[in-house]
C-alpha positions in Angstrom: 16.3 -24.8 -13.7 14.9 -26.9 -11.2 12.7 -30.1 -12.7 9.0 -29.5 -11.2 6.8 -32.3 -10.5 3.1 -31.6 -12.9 0.9 -29.4 -10.5 0.3 -25.7 -10.5 2.3 -22.0 -9.4 5.2 -21.8 -7.6 7.2 -24.8 -5.8 6.5 -27.4 -3.8 8.5 -26.4 -0.8 10.6 -23.4 0.3 14.0 -25.0 -0.6 12.3 -26.6 -3.3 11.9 -22.6 -4.0 15.6 -21.8 -3.7 16.6 -24.0 -6.3 14.3 -22.2 -8.7 15.7 -20.0 -11.9 17.8 -16.5 -11.2 15.3 -13.6 -11.6 15.5 -12.1 -15.1 13.2 -9.1 -14.7 11.4 -7.4 -11.7 8.3 -5.4 -11.4 7.9 -2.4 -9.3 5.0 0.2 -8.8 6.2 3.6 -9.7 4.3 6.3 -7.8 3.8 10.2 -8.8 1.6 11.3 -6.5 3.0 13.7 -3.8 5.3 14.8 -6.3 5.4 17.6 -8.8 5.1 16.0 -12.1 0.8 15.4 -12.6 0.6 11.8 -14.0 -0.6 9.0 -13.3 1.2 5.8 -11.3 2.5 2.9 -13.5 4.0 -0.6 -13.0 7.5 -0.6 -14.3 9.3 -4.0 -15.4 13.6 -3.7 -15.0 15.7 -6.4 -16.5 18.3 -7.7 -13.5 19.8 -10.1 -16.0 23.6 -9.5 -15.9 23.6 -11.4 -19.2 21.1 -9.0 -21.5 21.6 -5.8 -22.8 19.5 -4.4 -21.4 20.8 -4.5 -17.6 19.3 -2.2 -14.4 17.2 -0.3 -17.3 13.3 -0.3 -17.2 12.1 -1.9 -20.2 8.7 -1.6 -20.2 5.8 1.0 -18.4 2.2 0.2 -17.7 0.5 3.6 -16.8 -2.3 3.6 -14.6 -5.7 5.1 -16.1 -6.1 7.1 -13.3 -3.8 9.8 -11.4 -3.3 9.8 -7.8 -3.4 6.2 -6.9 -0.6 5.7 -4.5 -0.2 2.6 -6.1 2.0 0.2 -3.3 2.3 -3.5 -2.3 1.5 -6.0 -5.3 0.2 -10.1 -4.9 -0.7 -12.8 -7.2 -4.0 -14.4 -8.0 -2.2 -17.7 -7.5 1.3 -18.8 -5.6 2.7 -21.7 -4.2 -0.4 -22.4 -2.5 -2.2 -23.3 -5.3 0.9 -25.4 -6.2 -1.0 -29.0 -5.8 -3.9 -27.2 -8.2 -2.8 -28.0 -12.3 -5.6 -25.7 -13.4 -4.0 -22.4 -11.6 -1.0 -20.0 -13.4 0.1 -17.3 -11.6 -0.3 -14.7 -14.3 -2.3 -11.9 -12.9 -0.6 -9.6 -10.5 -2.6 -7.8 -8.4 -1.9 -4.0 -7.5 -3.7 -2.1 -4.9 -3.8 1.7 -4.6 -3.3 2.5 -0.8 -4.8 5.8 -1.3 -8.0 5.7 -4.3 -8.7 2.2 -2.9 -8.8 0.8 -6.7 -7.3 -2.7 -7.3 -5.4 -2.9 -10.5 -5.2 -6.5 -12.0 -2.1 -6.9 -14.9 -1.9 -9.5 -17.2 1.9 -10.7 -16.5 1.7 -14.2 -18.1 0.5 -13.3 -21.8 4.0 -11.2 -22.1 5.8 -11.0 -19.0 8.2 -8.6 -20.0 5.5 -6.1 -21.0 2.1 -6.4 -18.5 -0.7 -5.2 -19.6 -4.0 -4.3 -17.9 -6.5 -7.1 -17.5 -8.9 -5.1 -15.2 -9.5 -2.1 -12.8 -11.8 -2.9 -9.6 -13.2 0.6 -8.7 -13.5 1.8 -5.3 -17.4 1.7 -4.9 -16.9 -2.0 -4.7 -14.7 -2.1 -1.8 -16.7 0.7 0.0 -20.3 -1.2 -0.9 -19.7 -4.8 -0.6 -17.0 -4.7 2.1 -17.3 -1.1 4.2 -13.1 -1.2 3.3 -10.9 1.0 2.2 -7.4 1.2 1.4 -6.2 -1.6 0.3 -2.6 -2.8 1.2 -1.6 -6.5 1.4 -2.6 -8.9 -1.4 -2.4 -13.0 -0.9 -3.7 -15.6 -3.0 -5.5 -18.4 -1.1 -5.8 -22.2 -2.1 -9.2 -22.3 -2.6 -8.4 -19.8 -5.7 -9.4 -16.3 -4.3 -7.5 -13.6 -3.3 -7.5 -12.3 -0.2 -6.2 -8.2 0.5 -6.0 -6.5 3.6 -7.4 -3.1 4.2 -6.1 -0.3 6.6 -9.6 1.5 6.6 -13.1 2.4 6.2 -14.4 4.9 3.5 -14.4 7.8 5.9 -10.6 7.2 6.6 -11.0 6.0 9.9 -8.7 2.8 10.9 -10.2 -0.8 10.1 -8.2 -3.5 10.0 -10.6 -5.9 7.7 -10.2 -8.1 4.2 -11.5 -8.1 1.1 -11.7 -11.5 -0.5 -11.7 -11.6 -4.8 -12.6 -14.2 -7.1 -9.8 -15.6 -8.7 -10.7 -15.7 -12.0 -13.6 -12.4 -12.4 -11.9 -10.7 -10.0 -15.3 -9.5 -8.4 -15.1 -8.4 -5.2 -17.0 -11.5 -3.1 -17.5 -9.7 0.6 -15.4 -9.5 3.9 -13.1 -12.8 4.7 -14.0 -11.3 8.7 -17.0 -12.3 10.8 -19.2 -9.3 11.1 -18.2 -6.6 13.5 -14.5 -8.6 14.2 -12.0 -6.0 11.8 -9.2 -4.9 14.0 -9.3 -1.1 14.9 -5.8 -0.6 12.4 -4.9 -3.0 9.6 -1.5 -3.6 7.4 -0.3 -6.1 6.5 -0.9 -10.4 7.2 0.4 -13.6 6.2 -1.6 -17.5 7.0 -0.3 -21.2 7.9 -3.0 -23.7 7.2 -1.4 -26.5 9.0 -1.4 -24.2 12.2 -4.9 -22.8 11.2 -4.3 -19.3 12.1 -3.3 -15.6 10.3 -1.8 -13.3 12.0 -2.3 -9.7 10.9 -0.8 -6.3 11.6 -1.5 -2.5 12.3 -0.5 0.8 10.8 -2.7 3.8 11.5 -5.8 5.6 10.7 -5.5 6.7 7.1 -6.6 9.7 7.6 -3.6 10.3 9.8 -1.5 9.4 7.7 -2.1 10.7 4.5 -0.4 13.7 4.1 3.1 12.9 6.3 3.7 11.3 10.1 2.4 14.0 12.9 4.0 12.3 16.2 0.9 13.7 18.1 -1.4 11.5 15.9 0.7 8.7 18.3 -0.1 10.1 21.2 -4.0 10.3 20.2 -4.0 7.0 19.3 -4.7 7.2 15.5 -1.3 4.5 14.9 -1.6 0.7 15.7 0.6 -1.4 18.4 -0.7 -5.0 18.2 -1.0 -8.1 16.3 -4.2 -9.9 15.8 -4.2 -13.8 16.0 -7.1 -14.9 13.5 -8.8 -18.8 13.2 -7.7 -19.6 9.2 -11.1 -22.0 9.2 -14.2 -20.4 10.9 -12.3 -16.5 10.3 -13.0 -15.9 14.2 -10.4 -13.6 15.9 -9.0 -14.7 19.0 -6.3 -12.8 20.6 -4.7 -9.4 20.5 -1.5 -8.8 21.0 -0.6 -5.5 22.4 3.2 -5.1 21.6 2.9 -1.7 23.9 5.1 1.3 23.8 8.1 -1.3 22.5 6.0 -2.3 19.7 4.4 1.0 18.3 3.9 0.6 14.4 3.9 -3.4 13.8 4.2 -3.4 9.9 5.6 -6.6 7.9 4.7 -9.4 9.7 6.4 -12.7 8.7 5.8 -16.4 9.7 8.9 -18.9 9.0 8.6 -20.1 5.4 8.8 -24.1 7.3 4.4 -24.7 6.8 5.1 -26.7 10.0 6.7 -23.8 12.1 4.5 -22.3 14.7 6.3 -19.0 15.1 7.9 -15.6 13.0 8.5 -12.0 13.2 7.1 -8.4 13.0 9.1 -5.7 12.4 7.5 -2.6 14.8 8.5 1.2 12.6 8.1 3.9 15.0 10.1 1.9 18.3 12.9 0.0 16.0 12.3 -2.9 17.6 11.4 -7.2 16.2 9.2 -8.8 18.1 9.5 -13.1 17.8 5.6 -14.5 17.8 5.0 -17.8 18.8 2.6 -20.9 19.8 3.0 -21.5 23.5 2.6 -24.7 25.0 -0.8 -24.2 26.1 -2.2 -23.8 22.3 -2.2 -19.8 22.3 0.2 -17.1 20.9 2.5 -14.9 22.9 5.3 -12.1 21.7 8.6 -11.6 22.7 11.2 -8.7 21.7 14.1 -9.9 20.1 15.5 -6.6 18.7 16.0 -3.2 19.5 17.7 -0.6 17.0 18.5 2.4 20.0 17.7 5.9 19.1 20.4 8.2 18.3 20.5 11.6 20.0 20.6 14.1 17.3 20.6 18.1 16.5 19.4 20.0 13.3 16.5 17.3 13.1 12.7 18.0 14.2 13.0 15.8 17.3 16.0 15.3 19.5 16.1 11.7 19.2 16.3 9.8 15.9 14.5 6.5 15.8 16.1 3.7 13.1 12.3 3.3 11.9 12.3 0.0 10.7 9.8 -0.3 7.6 10.5 -3.6 5.8 11.4 -7.5 7.1 11.6 -10.3 5.7 13.1 -14.1 5.6 15.2 -15.8 3.5 13.8 -19.2 2.2 15.4 -21.3 4.3 14.4 -19.6 6.9 17.8 -18.6 8.2 18.7 -15.2 7.7 16.1 -12.3 8.3 16.6 -8.4 7.0 15.4 -5.3 7.8 16.1 -1.6 7.1 16.1 1.1 9.1 14.6 4.0 7.0 15.7 7.2 8.9 19.6 5.7 10.3 19.5 4.7 6.5 21.3 1.1 7.1 20.2 -2.5 6.0 21.1 -5.3 8.6 21.0 -9.2 8.2 20.5 -11.7 11.1 21.0 -14.7 11.5 18.0 -16.6 13.2 19.1 -20.1 13.7 18.6 -19.7 17.4 15.0 -17.9 17.3 14.4 -16.1 20.1 18.5 -14.8 19.8 19.2 -12.9 16.1 22.2 -12.4 15.7 23.2 -9.4 13.5 25.7 -10.6 10.5 25.8 -7.7 7.9 25.1 -4.2 7.9 24.8 -1.9 5.1 24.6 2.1 5.2 22.8 3.1 2.1 21.6 6.9 2.3 19.4 7.8 5.7 19.3 10.9 7.8 22.8 11.0 9.5 25.2 11.5 6.6 28.4 12.9 7.8 28.1 15.9 5.5 24.3 16.9 6.3 22.5 19.0 8.8 22.2 16.5 11.3 24.7 15.8 14.0 24.4 12.7 15.9 25.6 13.7 19.4 25.4 10.7 21.4 24.7 6.8 19.6 24.8 3.8 22.2 25.9 1.8 19.1 29.2 3.8 19.0 29.0 4.0 15.3 30.5 7.0 13.1 27.9 8.9 10.7 28.3 7.4 7.5 29.2 9.1 4.2 26.8 9.6 1.3 26.4 7.0 -0.9 27.3 7.4 -4.4 26.5 4.1 -7.3 27.6 4.6 -10.7 28.0 8.8 -10.5 25.1 8.9 -9.0 24.0 9.8 -4.9 21.7 7.9 -3.2 18.7 10.3 -1.9 16.5 9.0 0.8 17.6 5.5 2.4 16.9 1.8 2.4 13.5 0.8 2.5 11.4 -2.0 0.4 13.5 -5.3 0.3 13.6 -8.6 -2.1 15.4 -11.4 -1.7 16.7 -13.8 -4.5 15.3 -17.2 -4.5 18.8 -19.0 -3.6 19.2 -15.7 -1.2 22.7 -14.7 -2.7 21.2 -11.2 -3.7 19.0 -8.4 -2.1 17.8 -5.7 -3.7 16.8 -2.3 -2.1 14.3 0.6 -3.2 14.1 3.5 -0.9 10.7 5.0 -1.0 8.5 4.4 1.7 4.9 6.3 1.1 4.9 9.4 -0.9 4.0 11.9 1.7 6.7 10.3 4.5 9.2 10.5 1.4 8.3 13.9 0.9 8.1 14.9 4.3 11.9 13.3 5.3 13.2 13.0 2.0 12.5 16.1 -0.1 15.3 15.8 -2.3 14.1 12.2 -2.9 10.9 14.1 -4.5 13.1 16.0 -6.8 15.7 13.6 -8.3 13.7 10.6 -7.6 14.4 7.0 -6.2 16.8 4.0 -6.8 17.3 0.8 -6.7 20.3 -0.8 -5.4 21.3 -4.9 -5.4 23.4 -6.4 -2.6 25.5 -9.3 -2.9 24.7 -12.1 0.2 27.4 -14.2 1.9 25.6 -17.1 2.9 27.5 -19.4 4.1 28.6 -17.2 7.1 26.3 -14.0 6.5 27.3 -10.5 5.4 26.3 -8.2 2.8 28.2 -6.5 0.4 27.0 -3.6 -1.8 27.3 -4.6 -6.0 28.6 -1.3 -7.1 27.9 -2.0 -10.5 24.3 -2.0 -10.3 21.7 0.8 -10.2 18.4 1.9 -11.4 18.0 4.8 -11.5 14.3 6.3 -11.4 15.0 9.9 -11.4 15.7 9.2 -14.9 12.3 8.2 -16.3 11.0 9.5 -19.4 7.7 11.5 -17.4 10.2 12.7 -14.8 11.8 11.3 -11.3 9.2 8.8 -9.9 9.4 6.8 -7.0 9.5 3.0 -7.2 8.6 1.4 -4.3 8.0 -2.5 -4.0 9.7 -5.6 -5.8 8.1 -8.8 -7.5 9.6 -11.3 -9.6 7.1 -13.2 -12.1 8.0 -16.4 -10.3 7.4 -15.6 -6.9 9.4 -14.4 -4.3 9.9 -14.8 -0.4 7.1 -12.1 0.0 4.5 -13.1 -1.9 4.4 -17.2 -1.7 3.3 -19.1 1.6 3.2 -22.7 1.5 0.9 -25.4 2.7 
């Protein structure tokens, strides 16, 4: 284990984090909403230590006190942004519920392998104090507060605002953004204090996406296509970068981990593109498309063309590789991004998806000239669904993958996954030359859960990871 000087949670720098200990457990929210099972969602603890007798098993389940929450993304009460504060501990997992608008605060410090509930923040707190709902992304701040992006207002309309929680009491303090300055839509965000900037992205109006995806809602303007630039000190919205038809539904937004870097990437789901955003010589911000996954002409599907649907995206801690998942096509890709404006694909693995060679969809024309992939079977289990959420080990050598996106969309596009449950997989990464290889000895089958098949979503390590920690 890397020797650490004094201080608070996390690591002094991203490169220090790469020397941290190997992950032994991960936390995943497991969702029952939109399945046939009427039970609360829960937080699962999974053993990922190859030396353990419970390797690849769920070793603990913390059920929520309510049903139909739609647990989604989680964050921390403290992370590497608090490294200089020795009074802080990373001991609470902040677990917002996308649909119910509750915020669960989970004690993961007392017994990391068996988390317990610490506090429930009821949705009325968000509604009354912030006029916000549908919380999504959580980041801790260096001042001890917790910031959560929201995607709507209490009526289900799109509204991209940010709620602040007290880092000790977890009471809702109020809005981060200035009055009247919320974005039209919300989703993800990332901040870089050295450049006095925060960037946020857009998904859709909650009432449009609540029960599934309708292409007409895109035409009617219920989905976003912009990223927003905010002054980190004054909280003023400085710019809106409209990515247009090539940037429909920009989801995960990631600055490079180097806190001195004034650039990053955002994955645009519906357009299946990645944009590189950066500070210009003038001092403002701009974005340019650097990756396009072409749609495939198909028959036997709901539309004549199938986009890749880039959902999750992440960057290795040394800022060398970028990874993303194509949730419809079914592949995970690795790109070398050392030339920031010209990413180069260095790895690709198919792990399910909608174009399998034994399925109902026939690919008529593929600009990438790839054959339809075979179904993926791991340890006797056929993978239903498609690769979605990603998490990379600190050293960059292991990439973990889960298959559930959002229960209403899962039900619409991968109904068999609703019946059989999602899975968690792992790929080995060639960090020297680039490349991905499936670990055929690793599988967590959430179809075998005691309460019935469940949908496992985002992955979190107790010690922090490359999608939750921000360095100052």
